[in-house]
MOPAC internal coordinates of N, CA, C and O (Angstrom, degrees):
PM7 1SCF
backbone

  N    0.0000 0     0.00 0     0.00 0    0    0    0
  C    1.4571 1     0.00 0     0.00 0    1    0    0
  C    1.5429 1   105.79 1     0.00 0    2    1    0
  O    1.2310 1   122.87 1   -36.91 1    3    2    1
  N    1.3240 1   112.11 1   143.09 1    3    2    1
  C    1.6201 1   115.45 1   169.79 1    5    3    2
  C    1.5981 1   107.76 1  -112.80 1    6    5    3
  O    1.2310 1   123.79 1   -45.90 1    7    6    5
  N    1.3437 1   110.33 1   134.10 1    7    6    5
  C    1.4665 1   120.63 1  -176.00 1    9    7    6
  C    1.4876 1   107.94 1  -124.16 1   10    9    7
  O    1.2310 1   122.18 1   -61.52 1   11   10    9
  N    1.2876 1   113.43 1   118.48 1   11   10    9
  C    1.5033 1   120.10 1  -178.65 1   13   11   10
  C    1.5006 1   103.93 1  -105.05 1   14   13   11
  O    1.2310 1   119.22 1   -51.78 1   15   14   13
  N    1.4716 1   119.09 1   128.22 1   15   14   13
  C    1.3253 1   121.37 1  -173.24 1   17   15   14
  C    1.5312 1   108.90 1  -127.30 1   18   17   15
  O    1.2310 1   117.46 1   -33.89 1   19   18   17
  N    1.2529 1   122.44 1   146.11 1   19   18   17
  C    1.4389 1   130.22 1   178.96 1   21   19   18
  C    1.5020 1   103.87 1   -90.70 1   22   21   19
  O    1.2310 1   123.90 1   -20.57 1   23   22   21
  N    1.4704 1   110.13 1   159.43 1   23   22   21
  C    1.4784 1   111.49 1  -177.26 1   25   23   22
  C    1.5073 1   112.44 1  -105.80 1   26   25   23
  O    1.2310 1   117.50 1   116.31 1   27   26   25
  N    1.2787 1   122.36 1   -63.69 1   27   26   25
  C    1.4989 1   124.14 1   176.01 1   29   27   26
  C    1.4360 1   116.13 1   -58.41 1   30   29   27
  O    1.2310 1   117.86 1   -58.33 1   31   30   29
  N    1.3308 1   121.68 1   121.67 1   31   30   29
  C    1.5207 1   127.23 1  -174.72 1   33   31   30
  C    1.5069 1   112.03 1    75.36 1   34   33   31
  O    1.2310 1   119.60 1  -175.63 1   35   34   33
  N    1.2966 1   118.37 1     4.37 1   35   34   33
  C    1.5120 1   117.00 1  -175.76 1   37   35   34
  C    1.5852 1   102.77 1  -126.42 1   38   37   35
  O    1.2310 1   120.75 1   103.78 1   39   38   37
  N    1.3708 1   116.17 1   -76.22 1   39   38   37
  C    1.3991 1   113.44 1  -178.98 1   41   39   38
  C    1.5548 1   112.03 1   -80.31 1   42   41   39
  O    1.2310 1   117.95 1   171.95 1   43   42   41
  N    1.3701 1   121.50 1    -8.05 1   43   42   41
  C    1.3299 1   123.44 1   167.18 1   45   43   42
  C    1.4949 1   108.25 1  -150.33 1   46   45   43
  O    1.2310 1   119.69 1   -10.03 1   47   46   45
  N    1.3799 1   118.19 1   169.97 1   47   46   45
  C    1.3871 1   125.41 1   178.09 1   49   47   46
  C    1.4938 1   111.32 1   -60.78 1   50   49   47
  O    1.2310 1   119.48 1   -38.82 1   51   50   49
  N    1.2618 1   118.60 1   141.18 1   51   50   49
  C    1.4916 1   121.16 1  -173.67 1   53   51   50
  C    1.5488 1   107.83 1   -75.63 1   54   53   51
  O    1.2310 1   118.56 1   -74.73 1   55   54   53
  N    1.3154 1   120.36 1   105.27 1   55   54   53
  C    1.4112 1   124.61 1   178.92 1   57   55   54
  C    1.4096 1   110.12 1  -135.54 1   58   57   55
  O    1.2310 1   121.67 1  -159.11 1   59   58   57
  N    1.3754 1   114.41 1    20.89 1   59   58   57
  C    1.5562 1   118.31 1   179.22 1   61   59   58
  C    1.5883 1   116.96 1   -45.84 1   62   61   59
  O    1.2310 1   118.68 1   -48.93 1   63   62   61
  N    1.2389 1   120.12 1   131.07 1   63   62   61
  C    1.4586 1   125.90 1    19.45 1   65   63   62
  C    1.5300 1   117.15 1   -88.14 1   66   65   63
  O    1.2310 1   120.68 1   178.69 1   67   66   65
  N    1.3629 1   116.31 1    -1.31 1   67   66   65
  C    1.3500 1   122.09 1  -176.20 1   69   67   66
  C    1.5266 1   108.87 1   -89.96 1   70   69   67
  O    1.2310 1   116.84 1     4.42 1   71   70   69
  N    1.1739 1   123.61 1  -175.58 1   71   70   69
  C    1.5625 1   129.34 1  -170.10 1   73   71   70
  C    1.6366 1   103.31 1  -118.33 1   74   73   71
  O    1.2310 1   123.07 1   -63.09 1   75   74   73
  N    1.2788 1   111.71 1   116.91 1   75   74   73
  C    1.4706 1   118.74 1  -178.11 1   77   75   74
  C    1.5431 1   108.97 1   -83.37 1   78   77   75
  O    1.2310 1   122.38 1     5.30 1   79   78   77
  N    1.3282 1   113.04 1  -174.70 1   79   78   77
  C    1.4733 1   120.31 1   176.23 1   81   79   78
  C    1.4070 1   116.65 1   -59.03 1   82   81   79
  O    1.2310 1   120.91 1   -32.69 1   83   82   81
  N    1.3638 1   115.87 1   147.31 1   83   82   81
  C    1.5587 1   111.04 1  -176.23 1   85   83   82
  C    1.4934 1   111.67 1   -74.48 1   86   85   83
  O    1.2310 1   122.03 1   -19.75 1   87   86   85
  N    1.3054 1   113.71 1   160.25 1   87   86   85
  C    1.4896 1   120.43 1   168.01 1   89   87   86
  C    1.5201 1   103.69 1   -96.34 1   90   89   87
  O    1.2310 1   119.36 1   -94.68 1   91   90   89
  N    1.2993 1   118.82 1    85.32 1   91   90   89
  C    1.5067 1   122.94 1  -175.46 1   93   91   90
  C    1.5294 1   114.97 1   -57.56 1   94   93   91
  O    1.2310 1   123.75 1   143.32 1   95   94   93
  N    1.3927 1   110.41 1   -36.68 1   95   94   93
  C    1.4996 1   115.93 1   179.95 1   97   95   94
  C    1.5381 1   108.55 1   -60.20 1   98   97   95
  O    1.2310 1   121.33 1   121.00 1   99   98   97
  N    1.3545 1   115.06 1   -59.00 1   99   98   97
  C    1.4891 1   118.78 1  -177.15 1  101   99   98
  C    1.4894 1   109.12 1   -59.48 1  102  101   99
  O    1.2310 1   116.48 1   137.00 1  103  102  101
  N    1.1817 1   124.29 1   -43.00 1  103  102  101
  C    1.5457 1   128.72 1  -177.65 1  105  103  102
  C    1.6042 1   104.67 1   -57.44 1  106  105  103
  O    1.2310 1   121.63 1   133.34 1  107  106  105
  N    1.3160 1   114.49 1   -46.66 1  107  106  105
  C    1.4950 1   116.22 1  -173.61 1  109  107  106
  C    1.5815 1   107.10 1   -67.64 1  110  109  107
  O    1.2310 1   120.95 1   137.44 1  111  110  109
  N    1.3712 1   115.79 1   -42.56 1  111  110  109
  C    1.5225 1   118.65 1   178.28 1  113  111  110
  C    1.5966 1   107.21 1   -56.94 1  114  113  111
  O    1.2310 1   120.65 1   132.61 1  115  114  113
  N    1.2542 1   116.37 1   -47.39 1  115  114  113
  C    1.4461 1   118.07 1  -174.64 1  117  115  114
  C    1.4286 1   114.71 1   -67.12 1  118  117  115
  O    1.2310 1   120.53 1   140.86 1  119  118  117
  N    1.3219 1   116.59 1   -39.14 1  119  118  117
  C    1.5692 1   121.10 1   175.98 1  121  119  118
  C    1.4792 1   105.63 1   -60.68 1  122  121  119
  O    1.2310 1   117.01 1   136.54 1  123  122  121
  N    1.2918 1   123.29 1   -43.46 1  123  122  121
  C    1.3737 1   125.13 1  -178.22 1  125  123  122
  C    1.5715 1   114.33 1   -71.16 1  126  125  123
  O    1.2310 1   120.22 1   153.22 1  127  126  125
  N    1.2456 1   117.18 1   -26.78 1  127  126  125
  C    1.5070 1   124.27 1   174.95 1  129  127  126
  C    1.5265 1   107.24 1   -74.30 1  130  129  127
  O    1.2310 1   122.84 1   142.32 1  131  130  129
  N    1.2085 1   112.16 1   -37.68 1  131  130  129
  C    1.5512 1   117.29 1  -178.21 1  133  131  130
  C    1.5317 1   106.86 1   -66.90 1  134  133  131
  O    1.2310 1   121.00 1   132.75 1  135  134  133
  N    1.3357 1   115.68 1   -47.25 1  135  134  133
  C    1.5715 1   122.09 1  -179.83 1  137  135  134
  C    1.4449 1   113.75 1   -59.20 1  138  137  135
  O    1.2310 1   119.31 1   149.97 1  139  138  137
  N    1.4194 1   118.93 1   -30.03 1  139  138  137
  C    1.2999 1   121.58 1   173.85 1  141  139  138
  C    1.5415 1   118.76 1   -90.39 1  142  141  139
  O    1.2310 1   122.51 1  -170.64 1  143  142  141
  N    1.3355 1   112.79 1     9.36 1  143  142  141
  C    1.3994 1   110.86 1   168.15 1  145  143  142
  C    1.5512 1   112.87 1   118.76 1  146  145  143
  O    1.2310 1   121.91 1   161.97 1  147  146  145
  N    1.4709 1   113.94 1   -18.03 1  147  146  145
  C    1.4685 1   114.80 1  -178.08 1  149  147  146
  C    1.5930 1   112.24 1   -68.43 1  150  149  147
  O    1.2310 1   119.62 1   -33.39 1  151  150  149
  N    1.3752 1   118.32 1   146.61 1  151  150  149
  C    1.3772 1   118.94 1   171.18 1  153  151  150
  C    1.5374 1   113.67 1   -89.19 1  154  153  151
  O    1.2310 1   123.02 1   -33.72 1  155  154  153
  N    1.3461 1   111.81 1   146.28 1  155  154  153
  C    1.4148 1   114.04 1   178.87 1  157  155  154
  C    1.4995 1   113.82 1  -118.02 1  158  157  155
  O    1.2310 1   117.67 1   -40.44 1  159  158  157
  N    1.2708 1   122.03 1   139.56 1  159  158  157
  C    1.4446 1   128.72 1   178.15 1  161  159  158
  C    1.4262 1   109.16 1  -126.54 1  162  161  159
  O    1.2310 1   119.14 1   -54.27 1  163  162  161
  N    1.3725 1   119.25 1   125.73 1  163  162  161
  C    1.4740 1   126.60 1   178.35 1  165  163  162
  C    1.5213 1    99.51 1   -83.43 1  166  165  163
  O    1.2310 1   120.45 1   -57.16 1  167  166  165
  N    1.3038 1   116.74 1   122.84 1  167  166  165
  C    1.4952 1   125.69 1  -176.61 1  169  167  166
  C    1.5122 1   108.53 1  -122.48 1  170  169  167
  O    1.2310 1   120.52 1   -85.79 1  171  170  169
  N    1.4053 1   116.60 1    94.21 1  171  170  169
  C    1.4340 1   119.31 1  -167.09 1  173  171  170
  C    1.5050 1   110.36 1  -139.24 1  174  173  171
  O    1.2310 1   119.73 1   -28.06 1  175  174  173
  N    1.3129 1   118.12 1   151.94 1  175  174  173
  C    1.5387 1   116.92 1   169.05 1  177  175  174
  C    1.5220 1   113.12 1   -82.65 1  178  177  175
  O    1.2310 1   120.64 1  -179.61 1  179  178  177
  N    1.2645 1   116.37 1     0.39 1  179  178  177
  C    1.5494 1   115.86 1   174.03 1  181  179  178
  C    1.3944 1   110.20 1   -67.81 1  182  181  179
  O    1.2310 1   121.89 1   -32.62 1  183  182  181
  N    1.3731 1   113.99 1   147.38 1  183  182  181
  C    1.4522 1   121.18 1   175.46 1  185  183  182
  C    1.4374 1   114.40 1  -147.91 1  186  185  183
  O    1.2310 1   119.73 1   -14.83 1  187  186  185
  N    1.2716 1   118.12 1   165.17 1  187  186  185
  C    1.5159 1   119.39 1  -179.84 1  189  187  186
  C    1.5039 1   113.77 1    66.78 1  190  189  187
  O    1.2310 1   122.74 1    41.33 1  191  190  189
  N    1.3814 1   112.35 1  -138.67 1  191  190  189
  C    1.3481 1   119.54 1   179.68 1  193  191  190
  C    1.6772 1   116.59 1   -60.81 1  194  193  191
  O    1.2310 1   123.20 1   142.36 1  195  194  193
  N    1.1561 1   111.48 1   -37.64 1  195  194  193
  C    1.4799 1   120.88 1   173.97 1  197  195  194
  C    1.5113 1   110.99 1   -61.29 1  198  197  195
  O    1.2310 1   121.14 1   134.38 1  199  198  197
  N    1.2572 1   115.42 1   -45.62 1  199  198  197
  C    1.5662 1   118.08 1   178.27 1  201  199  198
  C    1.5890 1   108.70 1   -62.02 1  202  201  199
  O    1.2310 1   123.58 1   134.88 1  203  202  201
  N    1.3225 1   110.74 1   -45.12 1  203  202  201
  C    1.6084 1   115.18 1   179.98 1  205  203  202
  C    1.4915 1   108.55 1   -59.66 1  206  205  203
  O    1.2310 1   119.18 1   134.18 1  207  206  205
  N    1.2903 1   119.16 1   -45.82 1  207  206  205
  C    1.5481 1   122.89 1   175.56 1  209  207  206
  C    1.5358 1   111.41 1   -52.31 1  210  209  207
  O    1.2310 1   124.12 1   132.70 1  211  210  209
  N    1.2340 1   109.70 1   -47.30 1  211  210  209
  C    1.6481 1   115.98 1  -178.01 1  213  211  210
  C    1.3585 1   110.44 1   -61.89 1  214  213  211
  O    1.2310 1   118.97 1   133.24 1  215  214  213
  N    1.3218 1   119.58 1   -46.76 1  215  214  213
  C    1.5342 1   122.76 1  -178.45 1  217  215  214
  C    1.5762 1   107.85 1   -69.18 1  218  217  215
  O    1.2310 1   117.69 1   143.41 1  219  218  217
  N    1.1961 1   122.01 1   -36.59 1  219  218  217
  C    1.4185 1   123.96 1   175.96 1  221  219  218
  C    1.5513 1   107.41 1   -63.78 1  222  221  219
  O    1.2310 1   119.87 1   137.11 1  223  222  221
  N    1.3226 1   117.85 1   -42.89 1  223  222  221
  C    1.3732 1   121.02 1  -173.18 1  225  223  222
  C    1.5994 1   109.22 1   -71.53 1  226  225  223
  O    1.2310 1   119.45 1   141.26 1  227  226  225
  N    1.2677 1   118.65 1   -38.74 1  227  226  225
  C    1.4706 1   119.08 1   170.40 1  229  227  226
  C    1.4359 1   113.67 1   -67.25 1  230  229  227
  O    1.2310 1   116.16 1   145.97 1  231  230  229
  N    1.2583 1   124.91 1   -34.03 1  231  230  229
  C    1.5118 1   127.45 1   170.35 1  233  231  230
  C    1.4961 1   110.92 1   -57.28 1  234  233  231
  O    1.2310 1   119.75 1   142.85 1  235  234  233
  N    1.2778 1   118.07 1   -37.15 1  235  234  233
  C    1.4598 1   124.46 1   177.45 1  237  235  234
  C    1.5013 1   111.58 1   -65.89 1  238  237  235
  O    1.2310 1   120.50 1   152.26 1  239  238  237
  N    1.2872 1   116.65 1   -27.74 1  239  238  237
  C    1.5291 1   117.63 1   170.94 1  241  239  238
  C    1.5495 1   116.39 1   -97.31 1  242  241  239
  O    1.2310 1   123.99 1  -159.41 1  243  242  241
  N    1.4039 1   109.95 1    20.59 1  243  242  241
  C    1.4980 1   113.54 1   175.71 1  245  243  242
  C    1.4662 1   114.08 1    75.31 1  246  245  243
  O    1.2310 1   118.92 1  -167.47 1  247  246  245
  N    1.3477 1   119.67 1    12.53 1  247  246  245
  C    1.4989 1   125.53 1   177.14 1  249  247  246
  C    1.5616 1   114.57 1   -98.65 1  250  249  247
  O    1.2310 1   119.34 1   -68.03 1  251  250  249
  N    1.2500 1   118.86 1   111.97 1  251  250  249
  C    1.4688 1   116.89 1   173.41 1  253  251  250
  C    1.5081 1   109.08 1  -120.39 1  254  253  251
  O    1.2310 1   124.53 1   -14.36 1  255  254  253
  N    1.3649 1   108.91 1   165.64 1  255  254  253
  C    1.5352 1   113.88 1  -171.92 1  257  255  254
  C    1.6077 1   106.70 1  -125.13 1  258  257  255
  O    1.2310 1   126.25 1   -27.24 1  259  258  257
  N    1.3129 1   105.59 1   152.76 1  259  258  257
  C    1.4998 1   115.17 1   172.09 1  261  259  258
  C    1.4526 1   113.54 1   -80.18 1  262  261  259
  O    1.2310 1   120.01 1   154.15 1  263  262  261
  N    1.3980 1   117.59 1   -25.85 1  263  262  261
  C    1.5062 1   122.94 1   174.27 1  265  263  262
  C    1.4706 1   107.48 1  -153.73 1  266  265  263
  O    1.2310 1   121.92 1   -26.94 1  267  266  265
  N    1.3822 1   113.93 1   153.06 1  267  266  265
  C    1.4976 1   121.44 1   179.56 1  269  267  266
  C    1.3892 1   102.88 1  -128.61 1  270  269  267
  O    1.2310 1   121.22 1   -64.03 1  271  270  269
  N    1.4187 1   115.27 1   115.97 1  271  270  269
  C    1.5388 1   125.67 1   169.44 1  273  271  270
  C    1.5354 1   109.00 1    60.82 1  274  273  271
  O    1.2310 1   120.07 1  -148.30 1  275  274  273
  N    1.3802 1   117.46 1    31.70 1  275  274  273
  C    1.3473 1   124.38 1   179.37 1  277  275  274
  C    1.5152 1   110.81 1  -158.66 1  278  277  275
  O    1.2310 1   120.66 1   -15.02 1  279  278  277
  N    1.2837 1   116.34 1   164.98 1  279  278  277
  C    1.5547 1   117.61 1   178.65 1  281  279  278
  C    1.4842 1   110.16 1   -77.22 1  282  281  279
  O    1.2310 1   120.69 1   -18.65 1  283  282  281
  N    1.4500 1   116.28 1   161.35 1  283  282  281
  C    1.4128 1   118.62 1   174.60 1  285  283  282
  C    1.5870 1   111.95 1   -63.96 1  286  285  283
  O    1.2310 1   117.90 1   -29.56 1  287  286  285
  N    1.2487 1   121.61 1   150.44 1  287  286  285
  C    1.4247 1   121.90 1   178.53 1  289  287  286
  C    1.5912 1   113.99 1   -50.18 1  290  289  287
  O    1.2310 1   122.05 1   145.15 1  291  290  289
  N    1.3068 1   113.68 1   -34.85 1  291  290  289
  C    1.5565 1   117.83 1  -173.75 1  293  291  290
  C    1.5461 1   105.74 1   -74.33 1  294  293  291
  O    1.2310 1   118.48 1   146.08 1  295  294  293
  N    1.3030 1   120.50 1   -33.92 1  295  294  293
  C    1.4742 1   120.97 1   175.49 1  297  295  294
  C    1.4337 1   110.43 1   -68.86 1  298  297  295
  O    1.2310 1   116.42 1   133.57 1  299  298  297
  N    1.4058 1   124.41 1   -46.43 1  299  298  297
  C    1.3422 1   124.26 1   179.70 1  301  299  298
  C    1.4395 1   108.69 1   -60.13 1  302  301  299
  O    1.2310 1   117.13 1   139.32 1  303  302  301
  N    1.3810 1   123.07 1   -40.68 1  303  302  301
  C    1.4994 1   121.85 1  -178.03 1  305  303  302
  C    1.6958 1   106.16 1   -68.05 1  306  305  303
  O    1.2310 1   120.48 1   135.22 1  307  306  305
  N    1.2264 1   116.68 1   -44.78 1  307  306  305
  C    1.5407 1   119.06 1   177.44 1  309  307  306
  C    1.3970 1   109.67 1   -51.61 1  310  309  307
  O    1.2310 1   115.94 1   127.64 1  311  310  309
  N    1.3745 1   125.31 1   -52.36 1  311  310  309
  C    1.3820 1   126.20 1  -166.39 1  313  311  310
  C    1.5649 1   113.53 1   -97.75 1  314  313  311
  O    1.2310 1   121.79 1   175.83 1  315  314  313
  N    1.4113 1   114.18 1    -4.17 1  315  314  313
  C    1.4724 1   120.85 1   175.13 1  317  315  314
  C    1.4787 1   113.40 1    77.25 1  318  317  315
  O    1.2310 1   119.40 1  -153.30 1  319  318  317
  N    1.3017 1   118.74 1    26.70 1  319  318  317
  C    1.4358 1   124.47 1  -175.42 1  321  319  318
  C    1.4559 1   118.92 1   172.36 1  322  321  319
  O    1.2310 1   117.40 1   -14.86 1  323  322  321
  N    1.2746 1   122.54 1   165.14 1  323  322  321
  C    1.5285 1   122.02 1   173.53 1  325  323  322
  C    1.5470 1   104.66 1  -114.97 1  326  325  323
  O    1.2310 1   125.75 1   -77.34 1  327  326  325
  N    1.3414 1   106.55 1   102.66 1  327  326  325
  C    1.5829 1   113.62 1   175.40 1  329  327  326
  C    1.6385 1   114.10 1   -71.11 1  330  329  327
  O    1.2310 1   118.59 1   -10.20 1  331  330  329
  N    1.1622 1   120.29 1   169.80 1  331  330  329
  C    1.4508 1   121.89 1   176.56 1  333  331  330
  C    1.5635 1   108.73 1   -71.84 1  334  333  331
  O    1.2310 1   117.42 1   153.03 1  335  334  333
  N    1.3813 1   122.51 1   -26.97 1  335  334  333
  C    1.3767 1   126.26 1   177.50 1  337  335  334
  C    1.6522 1   106.13 1   -78.72 1  338  337  335
  O    1.2310 1   125.64 1   -50.09 1  339  338  337
  N    1.3743 1   106.77 1   129.91 1  339  338  337
  C    1.5189 1   114.25 1   175.66 1  341  339  338
  C    1.5104 1   108.25 1   -88.87 1  342  341  339
  O    1.2310 1   121.19 1   -53.50 1  343  342  341
  N    1.3873 1   115.33 1   126.50 1  343  342  341
  C    1.4716 1   118.46 1   175.09 1  345  343  342
  C    1.4558 1   110.11 1   -88.16 1  346  345  343
  O    1.2310 1   123.89 1   -51.97 1  347  346  345
  N    1.3571 1   110.14 1   128.03 1  347  346  345
  C    1.5302 1   117.80 1   177.07 1  349  347  346
  C    1.5580 1   106.34 1  -149.81 1  350  349  347
  O    1.2310 1   122.78 1   -14.51 1  351  350  349
  N    1.2435 1   112.27 1   165.49 1  351  350  349
  C    1.5940 1   124.53 1   171.06 1  353  351  350
  C    1.3283 1   114.29 1   -80.24 1  354  353  351
  O    1.2310 1   123.81 1   139.91 1  355  354  353
  N    1.4139 1   110.29 1   -40.09 1  355  354  353
  C    1.5822 1   121.84 1  -173.38 1  357  355  354
  C    1.5268 1   105.00 1  -138.10 1  358  357  355
  O    1.2310 1   120.32 1   -54.37 1  359  358  357
  N    1.3837 1   116.99 1   125.63 1  359  358  357
  C    1.3742 1   131.09 1   170.41 1  361  359  358
  C    1.5711 1   111.12 1  -102.07 1  362  361  359
  O    1.2310 1   121.48 1   -59.67 1  363  362  361
  N    1.3803 1   114.77 1   120.33 1  363  362  361
  C    1.5452 1   120.97 1   175.79 1  365  363  362
  C    1.4825 1   104.49 1  -111.38 1  366  365  363
  O    1.2310 1   125.99 1   -55.27 1  367  366  365
  N    1.4539 1   106.09 1   124.73 1  367  366  365
  C    1.4680 1   110.18 1   179.37 1  369  367  366
  C    1.5217 1   105.68 1  -154.98 1  370  369  367
  O    1.2310 1   121.02 1   -29.71 1  371  370  369
  N    1.2744 1   115.65 1   150.29 1  371  370  369
  C    1.5420 1   120.93 1   179.45 1  373  371  370
  C    1.5727 1   112.24 1   -65.84 1  374  373  371
  O    1.2310 1   121.52 1   169.57 1  375  374  373
  N    1.2670 1   114.70 1   -10.43 1  375  374  373
  C    1.5674 1   116.26 1  -175.62 1  377  375  374
  C    1.5790 1   106.52 1   -95.98 1  378  377  375
  O    1.2310 1   119.80 1  -178.01 1  379  378  377
  N    1.3197 1   118.00 1     1.99 1  379  378  377
  C    1.4177 1   117.80 1  -179.73 1  381  379  378
  C    1.4689 1   111.29 1   -63.12 1  382  381  379
  O    1.2310 1   117.51 1   -29.93 1  383  382  381
  N    1.3111 1   122.34 1   150.07 1  383  382  381
  C    1.3562 1   133.80 1  -167.95 1  385  383  382
  C    1.6440 1   104.51 1   -83.62 1  386  385  383
  O    1.2310 1   117.95 1   144.99 1  387  386  385
  N    1.1966 1   121.52 1   -35.01 1  387  386  385
  C    1.4969 1   124.55 1  -172.04 1  389  387  386
  C    1.5618 1   101.96 1  -133.49 1  390  389  387
  O    1.2310 1   121.03 1   -31.93 1  391  390  389
  N    1.3896 1   115.63 1   148.07 1  391  390  389
  C    1.4712 1   121.72 1   170.39 1  393  391  390
  C    1.4763 1   109.80 1   -64.89 1  394  393  391
  O    1.2310 1   123.33 1   -29.30 1  395  394  393
  N    1.3025 1   111.22 1   150.70 1  395  394  393
  C    1.5279 1   121.18 1  -177.67 1  397  395  394
  C    1.4758 1   109.03 1  -114.06 1  398  397  395
  O    1.2310 1   119.98 1   -42.45 1  399  398  397
  N    1.3880 1   117.65 1   137.55 1  399  398  397
  C    1.3617 1   125.27 1   178.11 1  401  399  398
  C    1.5784 1   103.40 1  -117.45 1  402  401  399
  O    1.2310 1   123.66 1   -60.73 1  403  402  401
  N    1.3897 1   110.58 1   119.27 1  403  402  401
  C    1.5129 1   115.00 1   175.92 1  405  403  402
  C    1.4799 1   113.32 1   -83.38 1  406  405  403
  O    1.2310 1   122.12 1   164.71 1  407  406  405
  N    1.4127 1   113.55 1   -15.29 1  407  406  405
  C    1.5991 1   114.47 1  -178.66 1  409  407  406
  C    1.5210 1   105.93 1   -90.01 1  410  409  407
  O    1.2310 1   123.01 1   -40.67 1  411  410  409
  N    1.3608 1   111.83 1   139.33 1  411  410  409
  C    1.5374 1   112.90 1   174.16 1  413  411  410
  C    1.3758 1   111.96 1  -121.28 1  414  413  411
  O    1.2310 1   120.10 1   180.00 1  415  414  413

């Protein structure tokens, strides 16, 4: 499974351009999903130095990504390029209408 997750307001409290308090529950769920073979994509509007800080912040919480603001290499290969649309099975964002539970 491929999970794309937003940063501001999702992995952390929305304090852009700063980084807010961590959403430790979601971080834990995503770390476990990754351990069980799910692929993670950081899907954020941050760029440049602010993006680098966000990635480092996530690493500090033991959360690493298979891609950042781009598709996974196997998706790029399958479709012959990297479109602007990120391909994922699950999208987690603070703009979601209903809460999501990854545990079934």
